[in-house]
N, C-alpha and C positions, 0 to 999 in steps of 0.2 A: 433669468434675471440678468439684465444688461447693465454694465457699469458705464455711465456716461464718459465720453472721451476726455472731457475736462478733468474729471476726478482722477482718472487713470494717469493723465499727463501730470497733474499736480503731485500724485504719489511718486511718480518717477523722479520729478524734480527734487522733491524732499529727500528721497533716498540718495540721489546723487550728491546733494548738498551735505548730508551727514557723512557720506563716504569721503568727500573731499576735505571737509573740515577736520576729520579725525585722522588724516593721513600722517601728520607730523606730531611727534611727541617732543616737547621742549624741556630741557633741563639746564638751568643756569649754573654756571661755575664762576669762580673768581676770574675776572678778565675776559669772559666770553660765554658762549652758549653752545651746548651740544644739541643737535637736532637728530632725531631718529625717524627715518622714513618707515612707517609701519607696513607699507605695501611691499617694499623691496628689501628692507633690513639695512639700507645704506645709512651710515653715520656721517654727519656733517659737523665739522667744528667751525664755529664762527667766533673770531677774535674781534674785540672792540677796536675800531679804527681810531688811530691817534688823532687824525685831523678833524673828524666830524663826530661829535658826541651823539650817541644814539644810533650810529651806523655801524654795521658789522661787515667784515670781510670773511666770506664763507668758503671753505675748501672741503671737498669730499675726502674721507679717510677710509 
């Protein structure tokens, strides 16, 4: 039983998409956001930028 190349390629693309979209876990806190990189365990704190609403300044912790 041979799997057509297109189906195999699609399965790989879907798997990669799931892995990339589930990389970060986001937790909102007052005045900012904490991001957890599920691949490396790195924690990134993002504070709300005063000059531009909706923009964040992120720094690794």
